[in-house]
N, C-alpha and C positions, 0 to 999 in steps of 0.2 A: 856483722851486726848496726841496724841501722836503728835510732830513736823517733820516735815520730812522736813533735809537739804539737797539741792540736788547741785551738779558741776554742772556747761553746757556742758562746749565742752567734747564729749568722753560720756556724761555721760547720762543728761536729753535729750539734743542735739542729733539728731543722726548727720550724717557726711556733711551732706548737711546745717547743722546749726536748724533748724527746731526741733521741739516735732512730734511725730509721731499722725498720730488720737488716735489710740490706748493708747498711755502713754496719752494724754491726758485728755479722757476718764476718765481713770484710776484715776488719781488724783483729779478731779473733784469729784469724788464720793468719795474716801480719805479725803479729805474737806470736802464734804455737811456729812460725818457720825461726825465732832465736830471735827475733828483735822487740826492743821497748818502746814503751809508751809512754807521755806525763801533758796532764791536760797543763793547760798552758791560760789563764782567765784573768778576768778586769773582778770577775766575783770577789766577795769573801771568801779565806779558808772554810768556813763553816756548809758553805753553799755547795762551793765546788766540793768537799768532799763528802758530801749525801750528792752528787752527780756520781762522783766516782765509786761511791759502795753500791750504787744502785745498779751497775754495767756489769759486776761480779767477774771481771774479765780476769782470765788465766793466764798472770804473772805474777814473778816475784820482784820485791824490789824497786817500787813504782812508785813515782813523786806526783806530786801534786803542786803547782805555781800556783799563787792566788796573788790577787790584789797590782794583774800587772808586772809582779816580778819580785813583790815585796816583800813575800815569804814564802822562803819553799820546803814544802810538807814531806816526808821520809813515809811513808803510808804502811812499809812492816814494820819498822820501827817505832812508827808512830810518835814520830818526834820532829818539832823543828829542829831544821838546821840550817835555815838564814831567815834573817829576818828585818826589815830598813824600817824607820821611823818617821812619823808627820810629829815636829818635834809639839809639846803640845803648848808652846806659846806662840806658835803658828797655827795652829790646829784651833784657838781662842780667837787670834786673830781674822781666820775663815769665816769663820761663822758672823764675826762682826760685818766684816765686810759682805756677806750675804745677804744679812738683815738689810745693810743699805740699799740696797741691787734688789732687794722684794726677790731674792733667789730661795729655794729650799734646800738647805743641807743636810746629809748624817754624817755619822761614821759608824765605826764600828767597836766591838770587844770581838773574842774570836766565837761569841754564841750570839748576840746581838749584835739587833742594827741599832744606834743613840740618835735619835731626834728632838727636836724643838718641840712639836707637836704632829700629831699625826694626820697627815693632810692628802691631796688627790695626789699628789704625786708619788706616797709613803706608800699609800694602797695601789697607785700602777706598778711601784717597783716590786710588791711583797704578792704581783699577782705568779710570779714565776721564781723568786727567791725566796723561800721559803724560811725564814728568818723571824724569831720575838721582836719582838720593838719597844722597847724604854724609852718613854718619853720624857723630858726633863731640862727646867729654863737653861741649865747649864751644862752642858754638854761634859767637861770634865770632872764632876764630880763623880762620874760614873763610869771613868776612862783611869784605871788602878795601874795605865799601863800606854803610853804614846801610843795610837793607833796608827796601821801600816796605811788607812789609806782614807778622806775626807769625800764627798761625792753630791756635787752639785746635779740639779735637777729642775729643768723647765718646760713641760708639757706644751706648750703654747707659743711660744717666741722667742726661737730660737739667735736672735739677734741681742735679748737681756741678757741672756748666757754668754755669748760673744763677751759683750760689757765686761761681766762680769770676770769674766777669763782673763782679760784683756788687763784691769783693775790689778787683776791678783796679780799678776805679772810685773804691772808699776808697782805696786807695795811688797812683792814678795821677793820677786825677778829670780836668780839663779837658784834657791836655796831649795824649788819644789821644783815638781813637773806641771803642767796642766797637760794633759789629753781629752781626745772624746773617743769615748766605747760608743756611740752611737750620737746622731744631732741631740737628744735629749739628755746624754748625761754626757756631764764635764768628769772627769775622773782626773784625785788632786794627790802627791802620791809624792818619797822621795826625789830629788834629783840626781839622786847616785845609783837608781835603776829602772830596768823596765823590761819589757820581755825579751829584748834579744840579748841584755844582759844576763839574765835567770838563763837562757840557753849556753850563755860561753859556765856558767858557776855550775851550773847541772852537771856540763861534759866535764867539769874538772872534777867534780863527787864522782862522776862513774868511771872516771878517765877511759874516754874516749873522744875521739876526734871532731871537732862541732862537724867536719867535711862530714860526717855519718850522720848525719840531721836532717827531717825532714820539718816543715815548720807548716803550719798552713792557718790562715786567717782572714777577716774581712774588713777590717775597721782599722782606725790611725792609730788607734794602740795596738797592733799586730806588725805594723811596719817595721819598726825595728827587732823582732823577734822572725820575721820575714827573711828581711839582711842578712841576717847573724844564720841562718842553718845552710847547710851545703844545697838544701832542693827549699826554693820558698818557693809558696804555694797559696796564690790568695784566691778565694772566692771571683764567681762571675759576679753576684750577687754584692760584691765589697765593692768599698767606696774607691774613688778615682786612685785614693794617695797608696791604696794597700794594693792596686793593680799594677802601679807603676812598679811597687816596689819589686814585684813578685819576679821570679826565673818561669814560671808558666799562671796560666789561670783556669779554672778549671772550664769544663765545657757546660756541666749543669748544675745548678746551683744546691743549698745548702739542702730544701725541700726533696730535691731530685739525687739526692745521694752523689754529688759530687767528688766528692773523696775517693769511692772507690775505686777509679783508677790507678789511683796513688797508692792503693793497699793489695792492689792483687799481685 
């Protein structure tokens, strides 16, 4: 039995944010041969579960890994089996620093995006992440528990986002991780997790060897997962970091069923 861990955006999904018919059929065939499948994404849990449910795949005891490994959800039992949080004091510090650098920041509950304002960045993000939005001056007022992730978005000036990242590293240091899921999105989450550690954790839960895993991704936040898996796949449309980390690189991109040969 093999377990296939798939990133969503730029990997399993094409640029229209759907799974193509050919990739879907290959994934179904992979599962019907007795293998398992897990989504492993930086997306919030609500959005990842929407994608999972839309696939309607023929398998049991499936999992969704969200927030870059900060939450692991057992879809059959409808239960979170692992969760790592960004402490509320650090969440507040991130938003304060974001205001200083004029960078948009947002965080999440299990059901909503929480932001100080509804702006261009939020509108861009919600084109494909179909979650309701709550705007509030103090985001902590809407967080009943610490969040799994904070995201910074900058659509026009990557150097500003990088300046913000460097400031976060200086102010918060080793307490959190800061990784890009694409040049516009900076993901901020617990230093104790990443997608690679989620692969190991889920292997322990499923009682299988990590050597029997396949993982595919395309961006910086996928590197740890690609390295952790028995076979690490980078999409040919992926970042240089992802391609350097991989055992193999797809011949076709995410718009042309690049994953199919590895599922057949």
